[in-house]
KEKE-3310 file (N, C-alpha, C; in steps of 0.2 Angstrom, whole numbers, plus 5000, padded with zeros to 4 digits):
npx = (4860:4868:4874:4865:4849:4840:4826:4812:4799:4780:4771:4757:4753:4766:4784:4795:4809:4819:4834:4838:4846:4860:4850:4852:4843:4830:4816:4816:4808:4800:4796:4780:4776:4764:4768:4775:4775:4788:4792:4804:4800:4813:4820:4818:4822:4823:4824)
npy = (5269:5271:5270:5265:5261:5247:5240:5229:5223:5220:5213:5208:5191:5190:5195:5206:5212:5227:5236:5253:5261:5276:5283:5298:5313:5307:5302:5292:5278:5272:5259:5251:5261:5267:5266:5267:5258:5259:5252:5248:5233:5227:5230:5219:5207:5192:5178)
npz = (5034:5023:5009:5004:5005:5016:5016:5022:5017:5017:5005:5005:5008:5003:5007:5005:4999:4996:4990:4992:4982:4985:4995:4997:4999:4999:5006:5022:5025:5040:5053:5049:5040:5028:5013:4993:4979:4965:4950:4935:4926:4922:4931:4940:4952:4954:4969)
capx = (4865:4877:4875:4859:4845:4838:4819:4811:4790:4778:4766:4750:4759:4775:4789:4800:4817:4823:4837:4836:4853:4860:4846:4851:4838:4823:4812:4817:4804:4801:4793:4772:4773:4762:4775:4771:4785:4786:4800:4802:4802:4820:4824:4816:4825:4818:4828)
capy = (5264:5272:5271:5262:5261:5242:5238:5223:5226:5214:5213:5204:5186:5190:5197:5210:5214:5232:5239:5259:5264:5284:5287:5305:5317:5307:5300:5288:5273:5269:5253:5254:5266:5265:5265:5266:5255:5258:5251:5244:5224:5225:5232:5217:5201:5187:5172)
capz = (5033:5021:5001:5002:5013:5016:5017:5023:5015:5016:5001:5004:5009:5000:5009:4997:5001:4995:4992:4987:4982:4986:4998:5002:4999:5002:5013:5023:5029:5047:5051:5049:5036:5021:5007:4988:4974:4957:4949:4929:4924:4917:4938:4946:4950:4958:4969)
cpx = (4870:4876:4870:4855:4843:4832:4816:4804:4790:4771:4761:4754:4766:4778:4795:4808:4821:4828:4837:4843:4852:4852:4845:4846:4833:4821:4814:4811:4804:4794:4787:4770:4772:4769:4771:4779:4784:4793:4798:4800:4806:4823:4824:4817:4823:4824:4824)
cpy = (5268:5276:5267:5261:5255:5243:5230:5225:5219:5216:5208:5199:5186:5196:5198:5212:5220:5236:5247:5262:5272:5285:5295:5307:5315:5303:5293:5282:5272:5263:5256:5259:5264:5267:5264:5262:5258:5257:5245:5239:5222:5224:5225:5208:5195:5181:5167)
cpz = (5027:5013:4998:5010:5011:5019:5017:5022:5015:5011:5001:5009:5009:5006:5005:5001:4995:4995:4988:4988:4985:4987:4999:4996:4998:5006:5014:5025:5036:5046:5053:5046:5030:5017:4999:4984:4968:4955:4939:4928:4924:4925:4941:4944:4954:4960:4971)
residu = (UNK:UNK:UNK:UNK:UNK:UNK:UNK:UNK:UNK:UNK:UNK:UNK:UNK:UNK:UNK:UNK:UNK:UNK:UNK:UNK:UNK:UNK:UNK:UNK:UNK:UNK:UNK:UNK:UNK:UNK:UNK:UNK:UNK:UNK:UNK:UNK:UNK:UNK:UNK:UNK:UNK:UNK:UNK:UNK:UNK:UNK:UNK)
# end
């Protein structure tokens, strides 16, 4: 996608939308692949 990779992730019954900025040299996940997320609580924004 360019400057970021956009993911729609299901966590149980909750859908998360994740923007991973600067995805160069990072794994790009495909639909149905298992992925793991890790973030600092201050980096999460609920809308």
